Structures are given as C-alpha cells and as structure tokens.
C-alpha positions as CSV (number, residue, x, y, z in Angstrom):
1,M,0.0,0.0,0.0
2,G,1.3,3.5,-0.8
3,E,2.1,6.2,1.5
4,R,-0.8,7.9,3.2
5,K,-1.1,11.2,5.1
6,F,-3.0,11.7,8.3
7,T,-3.8,14.8,10.4
8,V,-2.4,14.5,14.0
9,D,-3.3,17.0,16.8
10,M,-0.4,17.5,19.3
11,E,-0.8,19.2,22.6
12,K,1.3,19.5,25.7
13,G,-0.4,18.1,28.8
14,E,-0.3,19.6,32.3
15,D,2.2,16.9,33.2
16,G,4.6,18.1,30.5
17,W,4.1,15.1,28.2
18,F,3.0,15.6,24.5
19,V,-0.2,13.9,23.5
20,A,-0.9,13.0,19.9
21,Q,-4.2,11.9,18.4
22,C,-5.0,11.2,14.8
23,R,-8.2,13.0,13.5
24,E,-9.0,10.3,10.9
25,I,-8.5,7.4,13.3
26,P,-9.7,8.7,16.7
27,E,-8.6,5.5,18.5
28,A,-5.0,6.3,17.4
29,M,-3.7,8.2,20.4
30,T,-0.4,8.1,22.2
31,Q,2.1,10.3,24.1
32,G,5.7,11.1,24.4
33,K,8.1,13.0,26.7
34,T,9.1,15.1,23.6
35,I,7.3,16.1,20.4
36,E,9.7,13.9,18.4
37,E,8.9,10.9,20.6
38,A,5.1,11.5,20.4
39,K,5.4,11.8,16.5
40,K,7.4,8.5,16.4
41,N,4.8,6.8,18.7
42,I,1.7,8.0,16.7
43,V,3.3,6.7,13.4
44,E,3.7,3.3,15.1
45,V,0.1,3.3,16.5
46,I,-1.4,4.3,13.1
47,D,0.6,1.6,11.4
48,L,-0.5,-1.0,13.9
49,I,-4.2,-0.1,13.6
50,L,-4.1,-0.1,9.8
51,T,-2.4,-3.5,9.8
52,E,-5.1,-4.9,12.0
53,R,-7.8,-3.4,9.9
54,R,-6.3,-4.9,6.8
55,K,-6.2,-8.3,8.4
56,K,-9.9,-8.0,9.3
57,V,-10.8,-7.0,5.8
58,I,-8.9,-10.0,4.4
59,D,-10.7,-12.3,6.9
60,K,-14.1,-10.8,6.4
61,P,-14.5,-8.7,3.3
62,I,-16.5,-5.5,3.7
63,E,-17.6,-2.8,1.4
64,T,-16.3,0.7,1.9
65,I,-18.5,3.6,0.6
66,E,-18.4,7.4,0.7
67,V,-21.4,9.3,1.7
68,T,-22.3,13.0,1.5
69,V,-24.2,14.7,4.3
C-alpha cells in the first residue's frame, strides 16, 4: 500500500508530556516526553491499527463507501 497522510493533533499536557491523536483514526492516540517521541509513537500506532484493519478485511470482506451529508 502506498504512503498515506493523516492529520495529527499534538498538545502538551499539564504533566509536560506531549499527547498525539489522529483525526482520521480517533482511537490512534499516544504520548511522548518530547514532540519527536510523540510523533514516532503516533506513526507506530497508526501503522498497527491499519495493519489490524487490513487483516480483518482479508478475513471478512466489507464494502467501503463514501457518503455526503
């Protein structure tokens, strides 16, 4: 699969850690002591989630559609 881009919100928590959450995959959330660590971690989390989703699609095909609201 080709390279994909995602939007990630980063914010510094009260404890000083940086929290990262992907807008397109809300369950993709992580943290790091530095911005660089949080970026590295969110890339890993997104990759893991997408890998698991692909496995599920292979095991149980589903149809993906776009809708306009």
